[in-house]
N, C-alpha and C positions, 0 to 999 in steps of 0.2 A: 824093763822096769818095775817097780813096784809104784801102785795108784789106787786109790777107794774107785774111781771111776773109770767103766769102759773109755780106751782107745785105743789109737790106732797102735798095732805092737810094730812095727817100724819108728815108732816115732823115740827119739832120746833128746836127754838134753844136753847141748854140750858140754864138756868138761872142763870147768872152770874153779882155778884154785882161790880157797879163803883170801883174806887179807888178815884177818886178826880180829878176835872182838872188839877190839879197844881203836881198830882204826875204822872197824865198821861203826861202832858210837859215834866217832869226831865227825864221819859224812855227814849222819842223823844230824846230829847237835847243828852243825855245818851250815845244814841245807834243808832245814828242817819246814820254810817256808814253802821251799820248791815242792817238797816230798807233798805236804799237805795240800798243795793248790793241785798239785793233777790228782791227788787222788780225788777230790771233791769234786772236782770238775768233770772226772772221767765218772766216777762212781755215780756221784750224784746230781749231775749237770746243774751244779749252782754256778751262775754266772757273775764269776770273781776272776780278776785278773791276780798276779802276781804283788805288782804292788800293793793290794787294796788287801791281801791272804798275809799280807807284811804289819799291817798295820793291823789289821785286826786281831793277830796269835799278840800282838805288843801289848790288846787292852783297848785299843785306841776307836774311835767309831767314826766308818766311814761314811758320809753322808748319802754319797751313790749306790747305796748294798743296802738290798733288804733286811730287817732284820733280824726273820727267822733264820735267812741263811750266811747272817755272821755270827748268830749265836749256833748253826749247826759246823760252821769253821773255828768257831773257837773251844766250841768242847772236844772236837777232833787234836787240835793241839794239846788241850790238858790228855786225851790219850795217848798220844805221841811221848807227852812229858813221863807223864806214868810207865811208859811202856821202858821207855829211857831211863828209870831211876829202878824198876823190876829189875831188868838185865843189867845194871849196875850193881845191884843186892844181891843177885844170885836168886832172884823172886821166879822168872817168870820159867812158866815150865810150859809143854804141850799138856794143856788137860780143861777141865770146865771150869777149876774155878779161876786160871787165869783167862778165860774166856770171859767171864763173869764180872770179872775185875777191872777189864778196860771199858768192859759196856757200862760199868755206871759212871765213867766219865766222861764216852765218846754218847751215849746216849741220854745222859743229864735231861732232863726235862724234856724232853723229845718225845723218847719213847712211850708209852704207855704207863711202859713198867721199865726199870735201867737196875742194871746188877743181877736180875734173874730171868731165867727163863720165862715165856709164854705161858698161859695159862688156858689163852681160847688159839679158837683157828685162825690160821690168816689168808690171804693170797695174794700174790705176787703177780699181776696181768692175770692170765689163764691158768700159770703154774698154778698147783695147790700141795705147799709144803706137806712133811709131814703132819700127824696129828699129835697136839700139845702134850697125850702124856703118854708120849712116846718116848719124847726128847731126852728123859735121863740115861733109860738104853740107851738111845741112838747115840746120845754123847760119849759116855762109857764104852761102848763099843767102840766109837768112830776113832776115840782117840787113841784106844787101844792099838787099834789097827795101825794110826799114824804114827804112831812111835817106833811100828817097826818096821816102815820104810825105811830104807839104807840113803837113797839121793839124798841129799837136801832138798835142792832143787821140786826136784819129786814133790817131797815132804812138806814144804814153805805151800806150792800153788795148792796141791791136795785141800792142804788147811784149810786155805781161799775159799774153794768150791764147796768144800765139807760145810762150810758156816754159812756161805749164800743157799746152796741146796736145803740147809735143814730147817735155814729162818728160824734157829733159836730164840729169837727176841723178836718182840712187838715192832721193833723197826731199828735201825743202824748197822745191820746186819754184815753188809759189807764190807764198810769203814773197819769195824770189827774183825770184819777176817782179813783185812787187808793189815790190821796189826798185829795181830798173830803170827800171818804168815811172815811178816819182816823179823816180828822178834823171835821166830825160829832160825832164821836167816843170819840177824846180828850175834845172835846167841851162838851160834855155829862159826862165828868169824866169817860169814860170808856179807858182804854191802847189799844193804837192800833192792831191792828187785818190785820195781811198777809200771804200772801206762802210761802214754805220757798222753797229753793232751792231744795232740797230730791222732793218733789211734782211737778214740774215744769211738767213734762208729764199728771200726773192728772190734773193739771189747764192747760191744752189743752185743753186737751180730752175732760174736761165739759165746755169752751168758747166753744169751737166748737160746743157741742150738746144746747151750749143755742144760740150761734147765727142760725145755721140750723131747730134748733123745737122751737126756742122760749121756750124752759123748762128750769127753771130755779134751778131745785133740783139736779143734779150734781153739779153746781156751790156752793149750801147754807148748800149742806152736805160736801162737801170741806172744806169750811170756819170755818162752826161745828165743826169740826174734831179739826182744827186747835185750832178754840177756847180751846178744851176739854184738847187739849195737850198742851197750855199751862198753863192751873188754876193748870198742875201737876209739874209744872217747877218753885220752892221756889225762882228763882234767877230771874222771871220774870223782876220786876221792878230794881235792886242793877244792875244787866250784861246782858253781852250778852246771848242769848237761843239758844245751838249750836245742 
């Protein structure tokens, strides 16, 4: 299996048939709040419930929710809406332009700059991402390699890992990378794939292993398990997964 990062060569994604872009988009439209809730809790640690998420993305104030967190959730929902419209209009592509377009919504008024690559060094805990002056080259080279990957699940999860590892923006990299990955799945006729709230600790552990060891295996295995669980759920398209 092709991948951008080192991994256990015995690993493979399960062979899952697509449902078609129309049906995948319908799932995202119908379950938008569920998708957003899981991503915001797992990737960002936002303390929010699913009902509160529904209220926020509808533009309603939630008294018990921190205003900063509410803004993050709302802007991510704007990113989801933009992703949907890009796919519907044939504008989505596995490239830097799409990455920046999505970040211009997700990172609005949160990141130091939104919609453009960072111009300074950043740090993620003890992990130091690539230097800012290398980002244009890294993006061009990385997306070229990603577009050559044949397995759509490997391609999509590596897209998320690529964005997380490179830290193209001052903030909101995991959220933007999640949209890029799922945009690629949907555009290729596959249902969205994301880690559920119940697997938050496993996600954090796998991500730290990836950052510090550049080993993609734990993250790939985590997404593969999620993919297999989704296949066992007969309400995958018709309703929310619990």
